[in-house]
MITI-416034 format. One record per residue (C-alpha): residue number from 0; residue in three letters; x, y, z. Coordinates in nm, 4 decimals, m for minus. Layout:
N
i:aa:xx:yy:zz
NUM:Ala:X:Y:Z
...
This chain:
149
i:aa:xx:yy:zz
0:Met:0.0000:0.0000:0.0000
1:Arg:0.1371:0.3410:m0.0961
2:Met:0.1855:0.6188:0.1578
3:Ser:m0.0926:0.8275:0.0022
4:Asp:m0.3329:0.5342:0.0292
5:Met:m0.2441:0.4781:0.3943
6:Ile:m0.2973:0.8458:0.4780
7:Glu:m0.6304:0.8466:0.2939
8:Glu:m0.7486:0.5345:0.4773
9:Phe:m0.6453:0.6795:0.8131
10:Ile:m0.8389:1.0016:0.7492
11:Lys:m1.1439:0.8098:0.6290
12:Glu:m1.1352:0.5990:0.9469
13:Leu:m1.1616:0.9213:1.1476
14:Phe:m1.5029:0.9679:0.9842
15:Gln:m1.6401:0.6408:1.1298
16:Asp:m1.8920:0.8129:1.3565
17:Glu:m1.8373:1.1747:1.2558
18:Asp:m1.9262:1.4016:0.9659
19:Tyr:m1.6624:1.6575:1.0671
20:Ile:m1.2997:1.6164:1.1666
21:Glu:m1.0111:1.8491:1.2375
22:Ile:m0.6563:1.7338:1.1854
23:Gln:m0.3214:1.8988:1.2311
24:Arg:m0.1136:1.8579:0.9168
25:Asn:0.2243:1.8561:1.0943
26:Glu:0.1181:1.5970:1.3528
27:Leu:m0.0221:1.3701:1.0821
28:Ala:0.2969:1.4081:0.8761
29:Glu:0.5010:1.3176:1.1818
30:Gln:0.2818:1.0140:1.2495
31:Phe:0.3335:0.8875:0.8936
32:Asn:0.6971:0.9985:0.8808
33:Cys:0.6427:1.2111:0.5719
34:Val:0.6535:1.5779:0.4755
35:Pro:0.3463:1.7971:0.5385
36:Ser:0.3097:1.8531:0.1635
37:Gln:0.2281:1.4805:0.1312
38:Ile:m0.0692:1.5376:0.3617
39:Asn:m0.1710:1.8385:0.1501
40:Tyr:m0.1507:1.6248:m0.1645
41:Val:m0.3738:1.3512:m0.0217
42:Ile:m0.6325:1.6011:0.1005
43:Ala:m0.6306:1.7981:m0.2264
44:Thr:m0.6703:1.4912:m0.4473
45:Arg:m0.8861:1.2560:m0.2409
46:Phe:m1.1103:1.4810:m0.0348
47:Lys:m1.2664:1.7048:m0.2991
48:Pro:m1.6251:1.8322:m0.3169
49:Thr:m1.6931:1.5937:m0.6064
50:Gln:m1.6045:1.3125:m0.3680
51:Gly:m1.8353:1.4396:m0.0968
52:Tyr:m1.5985:1.6452:0.1185
53:Tyr:m1.5482:2.0134:0.1995
54:Val:m1.2015:2.1084:0.3193
55:Glu:m1.0991:2.4258:0.4969
56:Ser:m0.7466:2.5175:0.6019
57:Lys:m0.7120:2.7108:0.9233
58:Arg:m0.4130:2.9399:0.9468
59:Gly:m0.2062:2.9474:1.2610
60:Gly:m0.2075:2.6964:1.5419
61:Gly:0.0108:2.4473:1.3565
62:Gly:m0.1784:2.4104:1.0299
63:Tyr:m0.5168:2.2700:1.1219
64:Ile:m0.7361:2.1383:0.8443
65:Ser:m1.1068:2.0767:0.8877
66:Ile:m1.2830:1.8276:0.6642
67:Arg:m1.6588:1.7929:0.6502
68:Lys:m1.8207:1.4892:0.4924
69:Val:m2.1271:1.5888:0.2998
70:Asn:m2.4009:1.3327:0.2715
71:Ile:m2.5167:1.3570:m0.0836
72:Thr:m2.7680:1.1468:m0.2682
73:Lys:m2.6770:0.9310:m0.5627
74:Ser:m2.8894:1.1445:m0.7934
75:Asn:m2.7369:1.4741:m0.6804
76:Tyr:m2.3870:1.3317:m0.7032
77:Leu:m2.4340:1.1918:m1.0544
78:Met:m2.5989:1.5100:m1.1809
79:His:m2.3176:1.7177:m1.0319
80:Ile:m2.0680:1.5043:m1.2238
81:Val:m2.2697:1.5274:m1.5465
82:Ser:m2.2835:1.9069:m1.5249
83:Asn:m1.9085:1.9315:m1.4610
84:Ile:m1.7687:1.6875:m1.7183
85:Gly:m1.7439:1.9280:m2.0098
86:Asp:m1.7535:1.8539:m2.3810
87:Lys:m1.4704:1.5983:m2.3879
88:Ile:m1.3452:1.3201:m2.1624
89:Thr:m1.0667:1.0644:m2.2006
90:Ala:m1.0962:0.6918:m2.1318
91:Gln:m0.8598:0.7365:m1.8362
92:Glu:m1.0817:1.0085:m1.6859
93:Val:m1.3869:0.7838:m1.7261
94:Asp:m1.2002:0.5065:m1.5429
95:Ile:m1.1264:0.7444:m1.2543
96:Phe:m1.4921:0.8466:m1.2301
97:Ile:m1.6040:0.4837:m1.2384
98:Ser:m1.3539:0.3936:m0.9655
99:Asn:m1.4846:0.6802:m0.7491
100:Phe:m1.8467:0.5805:m0.8138
101:Leu:m1.7686:0.2268:m0.7002
102:Ser:m1.5783:0.3326:m0.3905
103:Tyr:m1.8705:0.5531:m0.2848
104:Lys:m2.1194:0.2797:m0.3768
105:Met:m2.2976:0.5072:m0.6242
106:Ile:m2.3094:0.2326:m0.8880
107:Thr:m2.2967:m0.1451:m0.8950
108:Glu:m2.0159:m0.3563:m1.0427
109:Lys:m2.2439:m0.4418:m1.3353
110:Glu:m2.3184:m0.0736:m1.4030
111:Ala:m1.9450:0.0007:m1.3846
112:Lys:m1.8711:m0.2649:m1.6463
113:Leu:m2.1386:m0.1276:m1.8771
114:Leu:m2.0102:0.2301:m1.8385
115:Lys:m1.6555:0.1159:m1.9075
116:Val:m1.7421:m0.0952:m2.2108
117:Ala:m1.9678:0.1666:m2.3690
118:Thr:m1.6991:0.4364:m2.3423
119:Ser:m1.3918:0.2279:m2.4283
120:Asp:m1.1652:0.2997:m2.7234
121:Asn:m1.2496:m0.0471:m2.8608
122:Val:m1.6114:0.0594:m2.9095
123:Leu:m1.5493:0.4179:m3.0175
124:Thr:m1.4018:0.3477:m3.3586
125:Val:m1.4318:0.7032:m3.4824
126:Pro:m1.1635:0.9533:m3.5813
127:Thr:m0.9384:1.0471:m3.2894
128:Glu:m1.0341:1.4159:m3.3002
129:Ile:m1.3982:1.3388:m3.2079
130:Lys:m1.3480:1.0313:m2.9877
131:Asp:m1.3327:1.2171:m2.6520
132:Glu:m1.6313:1.4326:m2.7455
133:Leu:m1.8426:1.1285:m2.8347
134:Arg:m1.7248:0.9509:m2.5188
135:Ala:m1.8387:1.2483:m2.3054
136:Arg:m2.1837:1.2486:m2.4665
137:Ile:m2.2270:0.8733:m2.4149
138:Phe:m2.0960:0.8839:m2.0562
139:Lys:m2.3181:1.1776:m1.9582
140:Asn:m2.6260:1.0145:m2.1120
141:Met:m2.5594:0.6878:m1.9301
142:Leu:m2.5112:0.8691:m1.5975
143:Ile:m2.8363:1.0621:m1.6465
144:Asn:m3.0114:0.7299:m1.6962
145:Leu:m2.8686:0.6047:m1.3652
146:Val:m3.0253:0.8967:m1.1777
147:Glu:m3.3138:0.7830:m0.9613
148:Asp:m3.6291:0.9902:m0.9555
């Protein structure tokens, strides 16, 4: 397990019974024997609003960071993603979204396979310059159809 993964898991464990935590970056870095910027990296990449978290840095007092877990519905989450995807998306970006959806139990394994297959380069046998645009349209449409009323 990589250091970033261990830090992420530790922070997520702090949320067991809480929706709000406060951590001190320097203390956490010391605990994991890493530099504070490693903690910043994990928080910036794995605790984003699109993943259901709001992060606030507090100046002074040793670099406290507060993280609030936002309970969002599947429908709101998927629609938020749809509205923020843009006109183009790569196969790698789709894979990241699918991985996040699975880790947050927003979709089933079967739905993940269908999303992946429908947006794969093997299926999208169109000119390269329009492939990512077509992939975005297909992916968005499939996500909209996963939204529950």
